[in-house]
C-alpha positions as CSV (number, residue, x, y, z in Angstrom):
1,M,-23.1,1.8,-4.5
2,E,-23.3,3.8,-1.4
3,A,-20.7,6.5,-1.2
4,P,-18.2,6.6,1.7
5,P,-19.2,9.0,4.5
6,F,-17.8,12.6,4.5
7,A,-15.1,13.5,6.9
8,S,-17.4,14.5,9.7
9,S,-18.1,10.8,10.3
10,T,-14.6,9.8,10.2
11,K,-13.0,8.7,13.5
12,T,-9.7,10.5,14.1
13,L,-7.5,10.3,17.2
14,S,-4.5,12.4,18.1
15,F,-1.4,10.5,19.3
16,R,0.8,13.5,20.2
17,S,0.0,13.5,23.9
18,S,2.2,12.1,26.5
19,S,-0.7,10.5,28.5
20,P,0.3,7.7,30.8
21,S,-1.5,5.1,28.4
22,S,0.5,6.4,25.3
23,L,3.7,6.4,27.2
24,L,3.1,2.9,28.4
25,F,2.3,1.7,24.9
26,L,5.5,3.3,23.5
27,R,7.6,1.8,26.2
28,K,6.3,-1.6,25.6
29,N,7.2,-1.3,22.0
30,G,10.8,-0.3,22.9
31,L,10.3,3.4,22.2
32,N,10.9,6.6,24.0
33,F,8.4,9.5,23.6
34,R,9.7,12.3,21.4
35,P,7.8,15.1,19.8
36,P,7.8,14.9,15.9
37,R,10.7,16.4,14.3
38,N,9.9,19.6,12.2
39,F,11.5,20.3,8.9
40,C,10.3,23.8,8.6
41,V,9.8,26.9,10.8
42,R,6.3,27.5,11.8
43,A,4.7,30.7,10.3
44,S,4.3,33.7,12.6
45,S,0.6,33.8,12.5
46,A,-1.8,31.0,13.3
47,G,-3.6,31.1,10.0
48,D,-0.3,30.6,8.2
49,S,0.5,27.4,10.1
50,V,-2.9,25.8,9.3
51,V,-3.4,23.4,6.4
52,T,-7.0,22.7,5.3
53,L,-7.6,19.0,4.4
54,L,-10.4,18.0,2.3
55,D,-11.0,14.4,3.5
56,Y,-14.2,12.9,1.9
57,G,-14.0,9.8,4.0
58,A,-12.3,7.0,1.9
59,G,-8.9,5.4,2.1
60,N,-5.9,6.2,4.3
61,V,-5.7,9.9,4.9
62,R,-3.9,9.6,8.1
63,S,-0.6,9.5,6.5
64,V,-1.1,12.8,4.8
65,R,-2.2,14.2,8.2
66,N,0.8,12.8,9.7
67,A,3.1,14.2,7.0
68,I,1.7,17.6,7.3
69,R,2.1,17.7,11.1
70,H,5.6,16.1,10.7
71,L,6.6,19.3,8.7
72,G,5.4,21.6,11.5
73,F,1.7,22.5,10.5
74,D,-1.6,22.0,12.1
75,V,-4.5,20.4,10.1
76,K,-8.0,21.7,9.8
77,D,-10.7,19.4,8.4
78,V,-13.2,20.6,5.7
79,Q,-16.7,20.6,7.4
80,T,-18.7,22.9,5.0
81,P,-18.0,24.4,1.7
82,E,-17.1,27.7,3.4
83,D,-14.2,25.8,5.0
84,I,-12.7,25.3,1.5
85,L,-13.4,29.0,0.4
86,N,-11.7,30.3,3.5
87,A,-8.6,28.1,3.4
88,N,-5.2,29.6,3.2
89,R,-3.8,26.4,1.6
90,L,-5.9,23.3,0.7
91,V,-4.8,19.7,0.4
92,F,-7.2,17.1,-1.3
93,P,-5.7,13.6,-1.0
94,G,-8.4,11.6,-3.0
95,V,-8.4,7.9,-2.5
96,G,-10.8,5.4,-3.9
97,A,-13.3,5.4,-6.8
98,F,-13.9,8.5,-9.0
99,A,-17.7,8.2,-9.0
100,A,-17.8,7.9,-5.2
101,A,-15.7,10.8,-4.7
102,M,-17.7,13.1,-7.2
103,D,-21.0,11.9,-5.5
104,V,-19.8,13.0,-2.2
105,L,-18.4,16.3,-3.3
106,N,-21.7,17.1,-5.3
107,K,-24.0,16.0,-2.3
108,N,-22.1,18.0,0.2
109,G,-21.8,21.2,-2.0
110,M,-18.1,20.9,-2.1
111,A,-17.6,20.6,-5.9
112,E,-18.7,24.2,-6.6
113,A,-16.7,25.4,-3.8
114,L,-13.6,23.5,-4.8
115,C,-13.8,24.9,-8.4
116,S,-14.2,28.4,-7.1
117,Y,-11.1,28.1,-4.9
118,I,-9.0,26.7,-7.6
119,E,-10.2,29.1,-10.3
120,K,-9.1,31.9,-8.0
121,D,-5.6,30.5,-8.1
122,R,-5.5,29.8,-4.4
123,P,-2.8,27.5,-3.0
124,F,-4.0,23.9,-3.8
125,L,-2.5,20.4,-3.7
126,G,-4.3,17.4,-5.1
127,I,-3.0,13.9,-4.5
128,C,-3.9,10.8,-6.7
129,L,-7.8,10.9,-7.2
130,G,-7.2,14.6,-6.1
131,L,-5.6,15.1,-9.5
132,Q,-7.9,12.9,-11.5
133,L,-11.1,14.8,-10.3
134,L,-9.7,18.0,-11.8
135,F,-10.3,16.4,-15.3
136,E,-13.5,16.6,-17.5
137,S,-14.4,13.0,-16.9
138,S,-13.4,9.4,-16.0
139,E,-14.2,6.1,-17.6
140,E,-14.0,4.3,-14.3
141,K,-17.6,3.0,-13.9
142,G,-18.5,5.7,-16.2
143,P,-18.3,7.9,-18.0
144,V,-18.5,10.0,-14.8
145,K,-18.3,13.8,-15.0
146,G,-15.4,15.4,-13.1
147,L,-14.8,18.9,-12.1
148,G,-14.0,20.0,-15.6
149,L,-11.0,22.3,-14.7
150,I,-8.5,20.5,-16.9
151,P,-9.2,19.2,-20.5
152,G,-9.1,15.4,-20.8
153,V,-10.6,12.0,-19.7
154,V,-9.2,9.8,-17.1
155,G,-8.9,6.2,-18.5
156,R,-7.6,2.9,-17.4
157,F,-4.2,1.6,-18.1
158,D,-4.0,-0.9,-21.0
159,S,-2.8,-4.2,-19.6
160,S,-2.7,-5.9,-22.9
161,N,0.8,-4.6,-23.6
162,G,2.1,-6.6,-20.7
163,F,2.2,-4.0,-18.2
164,R,0.7,-4.8,-14.8
165,V,-2.4,-3.0,-13.6
166,P,-2.7,-1.5,-11.0
167,H,0.5,0.5,-11.6
168,I,1.9,0.0,-8.1
169,G,5.4,0.9,-7.1
170,W,8.2,3.5,-7.2
171,N,8.6,5.1,-10.6
172,A,10.7,7.8,-12.4
173,L,9.4,11.3,-13.4
174,H,10.1,13.2,-16.5
175,I,9.9,16.9,-15.8
176,R,8.4,19.0,-18.4
177,K,8.3,22.4,-17.0
178,D,9.1,24.2,-13.8
179,S,6.7,22.9,-11.2
180,L,8.1,24.5,-8.1
181,I,7.2,21.7,-5.8
182,L,9.2,19.0,-8.0
183,D,12.4,20.8,-7.9
184,D,15.3,17.9,-8.1
185,V,12.7,15.2,-7.8
186,G,13.4,14.0,-11.4
187,S,16.5,12.2,-10.0
188,N,14.5,10.2,-7.7
189,H,11.5,7.6,-7.6
190,V,8.1,8.4,-6.2
191,Y,5.4,6.0,-5.3
192,F,2.3,5.4,-7.4
193,V,-0.7,3.2,-6.8
194,H,-3.5,3.5,-9.3
195,S,-5.3,1.8,-12.2
196,Y,-6.6,5.0,-14.0
197,R,-4.5,7.9,-15.4
198,A,-4.9,10.9,-17.6
199,M,-2.9,11.5,-20.8
200,P,-1.2,14.7,-22.1
201,S,-2.6,16.4,-25.1
202,D,-2.4,19.7,-26.8
203,E,-5.5,20.8,-24.9
204,N,-4.0,20.2,-21.5
205,K,-0.3,20.9,-22.2
206,E,-0.2,24.3,-20.3
207,W,-1.1,22.2,-17.2
208,V,1.3,19.3,-17.4
209,S,4.4,19.7,-15.2
210,S,5.6,16.0,-15.4
211,T,4.9,12.6,-16.9
212,C,5.7,9.1,-16.0
213,N,6.2,6.3,-18.5
214,Y,4.4,3.2,-17.7
215,G,3.4,1.7,-21.0
216,D,2.4,5.1,-22.2
217,N,3.6,8.6,-21.0
218,F,0.8,9.6,-18.6
219,I,0.4,12.8,-16.6
220,A,2.3,12.6,-13.3
221,S,1.6,16.1,-12.1
222,V,0.1,19.3,-13.1
223,R,0.7,23.0,-12.1
224,R,-0.8,26.4,-13.1
225,G,0.0,29.2,-10.8
226,N,-0.6,28.2,-7.2
227,V,-2.6,25.0,-8.1
228,H,-0.7,21.9,-8.0
229,A,-1.7,18.2,-8.3
230,V,0.2,14.9,-8.4
231,Q,-0.8,11.4,-9.4
232,F,1.7,9.8,-7.1
233,H,1.7,9.9,-3.2
234,P,4.2,12.2,-1.7
235,E,3.1,11.2,1.8
236,K,4.3,7.7,0.8
237,S,7.5,8.7,-1.1
238,G,9.9,8.8,1.8
239,D,12.1,11.9,2.2
240,V,11.5,12.8,-1.5
241,G,7.9,13.0,-0.8
242,L,8.3,14.9,2.3
243,S,10.4,17.4,0.4
244,I,7.6,17.9,-2.2
245,L,5.0,18.6,0.6
246,R,7.5,20.9,2.2
247,R,7.9,23.0,-0.9
248,F,4.1,23.3,-1.2
249,L,3.5,24.2,2.5
250,Y,6.4,26.5,2.8
251,P,7.2,27.8,-0.6
252,K,9.6,30.5,0.7
253,A,11.8,28.1,2.6
254,Q,15.3,27.6,1.3
255,L,15.7,23.9,0.9
256,T,19.1,22.2,0.7
257,K,19.3,19.8,-2.4
258,K,20.9,16.5,-1.6
259,P,23.3,15.3,-4.3
260,T,22.0,12.5,-6.3
261,E,24.4,9.8,-7.3
262,R,22.0,8.1,-9.8
263,K,19.1,9.3,-11.7
264,A,15.8,7.2,-11.6
265,L,15.0,5.7,-15.0
266,T,11.9,3.6,-14.8
267,L,9.7,1.5,-12.5
268,A,11.8,0.0,-9.6
269,K,11.7,-3.4,-8.3
270,R,10.4,-3.2,-4.7
271,V,12.1,-4.7,-1.5
272,I,9.5,-5.2,1.2
273,A,10.0,-5.9,5.0
274,C,7.5,-8.1,6.5
275,L,6.7,-8.2,10.1
276,D,4.8,-11.2,11.6
277,V,3.1,-9.8,14.6
278,R,1.5,-11.7,17.5
279,T,1.1,-11.4,21.3
280,N,3.9,-13.2,23.4
281,D,2.9,-15.2,26.6
282,K,2.9,-11.8,28.5
283,G,0.3,-10.3,26.2
284,D,2.6,-7.9,24.5
285,L,2.8,-7.5,20.8
286,V,6.1,-8.7,19.3
287,V,7.6,-9.4,16.0
288,T,8.3,-13.2,15.5
289,K,9.2,-15.6,12.7
290,G,9.4,-19.3,12.3
291,D,10.0,-22.3,10.0
292,Q,6.7,-23.2,8.2
293,Y,4.9,-20.9,10.6
294,D,6.2,-22.5,14.0
295,V,6.9,-19.3,15.9
296,R,8.0,-21.0,19.3
297,E,11.4,-21.7,20.5
298,H,12.3,-25.3,20.9
299,T,13.1,-25.0,24.5
300,K,11.6,-26.3,27.8
301,E,9.7,-23.1,28.2
302,N,8.3,-23.2,24.6
303,E,8.1,-19.4,24.6
304,V,7.2,-17.3,21.5
305,R,10.2,-16.3,19.4
306,E,10.8,-12.6,19.9
307,L,12.8,-10.6,17.2
308,G,11.8,-7.0,18.1
309,K,9.0,-4.5,18.8
310,P,6.7,-3.9,15.7
311,V,6.8,0.0,15.8
312,E,10.4,0.2,16.4
313,L,11.3,-2.3,13.7
314,A,9.2,-0.7,11.1
315,R,10.8,2.7,11.7
316,Q,14.2,1.1,11.3
317,Y,13.3,-0.5,8.2
318,Y,12.0,2.7,6.8
319,K,15.3,4.4,7.6
320,D,17.2,1.3,6.0
321,G,15.3,1.9,2.8
322,A,12.5,-0.6,2.6
323,D,10.1,0.2,-0.1
324,E,7.1,-1.0,1.8
325,V,6.4,-2.4,5.4
326,S,3.9,-5.1,5.7
327,F,2.2,-6.2,9.1
328,L,0.8,-9.6,9.4
329,N,-1.1,-10.1,12.7
330,I,-1.0,-13.8,13.0
331,T,-2.9,-14.3,16.3
332,G,-5.3,-11.2,16.5
333,F,-8.7,-10.6,15.1
334,R,-9.9,-14.2,15.6
335,D,-13.1,-13.3,17.4
336,F,-13.2,-9.5,17.6
337,P,-11.1,-7.9,14.8
338,L,-12.0,-4.3,15.8
339,G,-11.2,-5.0,19.4
340,D,-7.5,-5.6,18.8
341,L,-6.6,-2.2,19.9
342,P,-2.8,-2.8,20.3
343,M,-2.5,-3.8,16.7
344,L,-4.5,-0.6,15.6
345,Q,-2.2,1.5,17.7
346,V,0.9,0.0,16.0
347,L,-0.6,1.2,12.7
348,R,-1.3,4.6,14.1
349,Y,2.2,5.1,15.7
350,T,3.9,3.6,12.7
351,S,2.2,6.0,10.2
352,E,3.5,9.0,12.2
353,N,7.0,8.2,11.2
354,V,7.1,5.9,8.4
355,F,6.4,7.4,5.1
356,V,6.2,4.6,2.8
357,P,3.2,2.3,2.1
358,L,1.9,0.1,5.1
359,T,0.1,-3.1,4.5
360,V,-1.8,-5.0,7.3
361,G,-3.2,-8.4,7.2
362,G,-4.9,-10.9,9.6
363,G,-8.6,-11.8,10.0
364,I,-10.1,-9.4,7.4
365,R,-13.6,-10.9,7.2
366,D,-17.2,-10.4,8.3
367,F,-17.8,-11.4,11.9
368,T,-20.2,-11.1,14.8
369,D,-19.1,-10.2,18.3
370,A,-20.1,-11.8,21.6
371,N,-23.1,-9.4,21.8
372,G,-24.6,-10.4,18.4
373,R,-23.4,-7.3,16.7
374,K,-22.6,-8.0,13.0
375,Y,-19.5,-6.2,11.4
376,S,-18.9,-6.4,7.6
377,S,-15.2,-6.8,6.3
378,L,-15.7,-3.4,4.9
379,E,-16.2,-1.9,8.4
380,V,-13.1,-3.7,9.5
381,A,-11.0,-2.6,6.6
382,S,-12.2,1.0,7.0
383,E,-10.9,1.2,10.5
384,Y,-7.4,-0.1,9.3
385,F,-7.4,2.4,6.7
386,R,-8.2,5.2,9.2
387,C,-5.5,3.9,11.5
388,G,-2.8,4.3,8.7
389,A,-3.0,1.1,6.4
390,D,-2.6,1.8,2.8
391,K,-3.4,-1.7,1.6
392,I,-5.3,-4.6,3.3
393,S,-4.1,-8.2,2.9
394,I,-6.7,-10.8,2.8
395,G,-5.9,-14.6,3.1
396,S,-8.3,-17.3,4.1
397,D,-11.4,-15.4,3.3
398,A,-10.2,-14.8,-0.2
399,V,-9.7,-18.6,-0.7
400,Y,-13.4,-19.3,0.4
401,A,-14.6,-16.5,-2.0
402,A,-12.6,-17.9,-4.8
403,E,-14.0,-21.4,-4.3
404,E,-17.4,-20.1,-4.3
405,Y,-16.8,-18.1,-7.4
406,L,-15.2,-21.1,-9.4
407,R,-18.1,-23.3,-8.2
408,T,-21.0,-21.1,-9.2
409,G,-19.4,-18.8,-11.9
410,V,-21.1,-15.8,-10.1
411,K,-19.6,-12.9,-8.4
412,S,-21.8,-12.4,-5.3
413,G,-20.3,-9.0,-4.4
414,N,-20.5,-9.9,-0.8
415,S,-17.0,-11.3,-0.1
416,S,-14.5,-9.2,1.8
417,L,-12.4,-9.0,-1.4
418,E,-15.2,-7.7,-3.5
419,Q,-16.7,-5.3,-0.8
420,I,-13.3,-3.6,-0.1
421,S,-12.2,-3.4,-3.7
422,R,-15.5,-1.8,-4.9
423,V,-15.2,1.0,-2.3
424,Y,-11.5,1.6,-2.0
425,G,-10.2,0.4,-5.5
426,N,-8.5,-2.9,-6.3
427,Q,-5.1,-1.2,-5.7
428,A,-6.1,-1.2,-1.9
429,V,-6.5,-5.1,-1.8
430,V,-3.7,-7.6,-1.6
431,V,-4.5,-11.3,-1.6
432,S,-2.0,-13.6,0.3
433,I,-1.8,-17.0,-1.1
434,D,-0.2,-19.7,1.1
435,P,0.3,-22.9,-1.1
436,R,2.2,-26.1,-0.4
437,R,3.9,-28.2,-3.1
438,V,2.4,-31.4,-4.0
439,Y,4.5,-33.7,-6.1
440,L,3.0,-35.9,-8.7
441,K,4.4,-38.6,-11.1
442,N,1.6,-37.9,-13.6
443,P,0.3,-34.3,-14.1
444,E,-3.3,-35.9,-15.1
445,D,-3.6,-37.2,-11.5
446,V,-5.3,-33.9,-10.4
447,G,-7.7,-31.4,-11.9
448,F,-5.5,-28.5,-11.1
449,K,-2.7,-26.6,-12.9
450,T,0.4,-28.6,-12.7
451,I,4.1,-27.8,-13.7
452,R,7.3,-29.7,-14.5
453,V,9.5,-28.9,-11.4
454,T,13.0,-27.7,-11.7
455,N,14.1,-30.0,-8.8
456,P,12.3,-33.5,-8.7
457,G,10.5,-34.7,-5.7
458,P,11.7,-37.0,-3.0
459,N,10.7,-40.1,-5.1
460,G,11.9,-38.7,-8.3
461,E,8.5,-36.9,-9.2
462,E,8.9,-34.5,-12.0
463,F,5.5,-32.7,-11.7
464,A,3.8,-30.8,-8.8
465,W,0.6,-28.8,-8.2
466,Y,0.5,-26.1,-5.5
467,Q,-2.3,-26.7,-3.0
468,C,-3.6,-23.6,-1.3
469,T,-4.1,-23.6,2.5
470,V,-6.0,-21.5,5.1
471,S,-5.7,-20.8,8.9
472,G,-2.0,-20.0,8.7
473,G,-1.1,-23.1,6.6
474,R,-2.9,-25.5,8.9
475,E,-5.6,-26.6,6.6
476,G,-5.4,-27.6,2.9
477,R,-8.2,-26.6,0.4
478,P,-9.4,-28.2,-2.8
479,I,-8.0,-25.3,-4.9
480,G,-4.6,-24.7,-6.5
481,A,-2.6,-21.5,-6.4
482,Y,-3.0,-21.0,-10.2
483,E,-6.7,-21.3,-10.0
484,L,-6.8,-19.1,-7.0
485,A,-4.7,-16.4,-8.4
486,K,-6.8,-16.2,-11.5
487,A,-10.1,-16.1,-9.5
488,V,-9.0,-13.4,-7.1
489,E,-7.8,-11.2,-10.0
490,E,-11.3,-11.4,-11.5
491,L,-12.9,-10.7,-8.0
492,G,-11.0,-7.5,-7.6
493,A,-7.5,-8.1,-6.1
494,G,-5.0,-5.6,-7.0
495,E,-1.9,-7.5,-6.0
496,I,-0.9,-10.9,-4.9
497,L,1.4,-11.7,-2.0
498,L,2.8,-15.2,-2.9
499,N,4.0,-17.4,0.0
500,C,5.3,-20.9,-0.2
501,I,5.0,-23.1,3.0
502,D,7.8,-25.4,1.8
503,C,10.4,-22.6,1.5
504,D,9.3,-20.5,4.5
505,G,12.3,-20.1,7.0
506,Q,14.5,-22.3,4.8
507,K,16.7,-19.4,3.4
508,K,17.5,-21.4,0.4
509,G,15.8,-19.1,-2.1
510,F,12.3,-18.2,-3.4
511,D,10.2,-20.9,-5.1
512,I,11.1,-19.9,-8.7
513,D,8.7,-22.4,-10.2
514,L,5.8,-21.2,-8.2
515,I,6.4,-17.5,-8.7
516,K,6.9,-17.9,-12.5
517,L,3.7,-19.8,-12.7
518,I,1.6,-17.2,-11.0
519,S,3.3,-14.0,-12.2
520,D,2.9,-15.3,-15.8
521,A,-0.8,-16.1,-15.2
522,V,-2.1,-12.8,-13.9
523,S,-1.8,-9.1,-15.0
524,I,-1.8,-7.7,-11.6
525,P,1.6,-7.3,-9.6
526,V,2.9,-10.2,-7.8
527,I,5.1,-10.1,-4.5
528,A,7.6,-12.9,-4.2
529,S,7.7,-14.2,-0.6
530,S,9.2,-17.1,1.5
531,G,12.7,-18.4,1.4
532,A,15.0,-15.4,0.9
533,G,18.4,-16.1,2.7
534,S,20.8,-13.9,0.6
535,A,20.9,-10.8,-1.6
536,E,21.5,-13.0,-4.6
537,H,18.0,-14.7,-4.0
538,F,16.4,-11.2,-4.8
539,S,18.2,-10.8,-8.1
540,E,17.5,-14.3,-9.0
541,V,13.7,-13.9,-8.5
542,F,13.7,-10.7,-10.5
543,R,15.7,-12.1,-13.2
544,K,13.9,-15.4,-13.7
545,T,10.3,-14.3,-13.1
546,N,7.9,-11.3,-13.5
547,A,7.6,-10.6,-9.9
548,S,7.3,-6.9,-9.2
549,A,8.5,-7.1,-5.7
550,A,10.2,-9.5,-3.2
551,L,9.5,-9.7,0.4
552,A,11.6,-10.9,3.5
553,A,11.4,-11.1,7.2
554,G,13.7,-13.2,9.2
555,I,16.9,-12.2,7.5
556,F,16.1,-8.6,8.1
557,H,15.0,-9.1,11.7
558,R,18.2,-11.0,12.5
559,K,20.3,-8.5,10.5
560,E,21.7,-11.3,8.5
561,V,21.2,-9.4,5.3
562,P,20.6,-5.8,5.6
563,I,18.1,-4.2,3.2
564,Q,20.6,-1.8,1.9
565,S,22.9,-4.7,0.9
566,V,20.1,-6.2,-1.1
567,K,19.5,-2.8,-2.9
568,E,23.3,-2.3,-3.6
569,H,23.4,-6.0,-5.0
570,L,20.4,-5.4,-7.2
571,L,21.9,-2.1,-8.5
572,N,25.2,-3.9,-9.3
573,E,23.3,-6.6,-11.3
574,G,21.6,-3.9,-13.4
575,I,18.1,-4.0,-11.7
576,E,16.2,-0.7,-11.1
577,V,15.6,-0.1,-7.3
578,R,14.9,3.0,-5.4
579,I,17.9,4.5,-3.4
């Protein structure tokens, strides 16, 4: 596999300016221009206000940049090994595969410089893969030799014990020693997304500052002197994560502790806000919603239903406590995915002020532009990651890939799902499944997985199968939701977003039969979608199925059921959530 390019080839763009075009975009999205709010006082000298960022070119590093700038510091990118050695403070947000990262570090002479920097006890913060690379080796596509600074081997989670892999979501920490940057974090959830972890041992116990329980107690953070590293993502852990970064960047600052009413105990169920984004008839991007994907008002004008502006709503949902924000572009990317600049701007602006995971979907596929230039789905995904996305959602293209895989029994490696998963890891790939319920009197009538339904069909049918669709539900395909889910898991999906066309917009609750079928069939996390109309629907889906998260759109947009009301209801029902 070709390793991702180093940071020098990564496209970056500053959105701090108040240029006419930037201001116009903000106004069209219902926002006023404001400089980012700083949470700490800038240091007196220019060098003290600069954070050196080691970006080896894979995954969403924009969020780390934005968080650092949000806290009042400037960012300097590593271009040479000397930049590492000369850094006053170094942040390494590793994303992607262990072997690819080590390959880049070794080829560019960064590995030796990084080891020298850390061995001299210089201020360092590794994030996610930036922690794993400190260990001796990894079993991911390996064994692959790491930097060897901490004893231990990075291994994959064991899914045979019923735990979903990847480990995705907000989990609790168990503080084992003073870690400086984790002060008071033990009472809160932080965000994890990974399939591999290092385990505590007698050999590395002097390093381990906290652990997390997910099947086993794995290493959540390490510290020795000025060297820190965390397996979770502080830049995606909301205010708690920002406080962790603040303590590292400005250790002498006096931080006010917020009283915590409830201690985090384990993995939380996630509540996700989804924004269906499309252009209105004036060409502006708006958030919309419809019944069975009908997004136009039933009026004489037949105008697109508008429920808000994407950047504004995303920021509000972050403040309201959404655990993730998902953008689905339902009209863009049809002919030229990389030409949809307004949607890319939505991601850029959103990631400046929303510090929870962002997912984007819509048109993730290979394509050829009007000039005959071919683009791979990997190129498309890479641009979205650079613009602030943490996860990519693939719909129709994953259906076609699964059909081909089931027909031939061969993994071609060429599908968008396989390409993106191979480079960025399966935790970065969500497959969106849009099935329609088909009732049957006899389960033997089709060659797909059928179930006995809780509520009989219109003619008393007791059985049904779930036919998958593409093109926004407009075309049915000869594959069932069960077969599709099993296939995409094997092809590299890290998570499934499970919709139901029959329930969409009905506000009568999630399709429990469907969600139970799929969440029992796969070992990756499943997000329940379509049909939420009350807070009770969220507790029902978590009690009756193995869904890891539940998503809603219209009830949040219309303020019929606030996110915080859902969280409070789940807490009262004894269901772990992030507060």
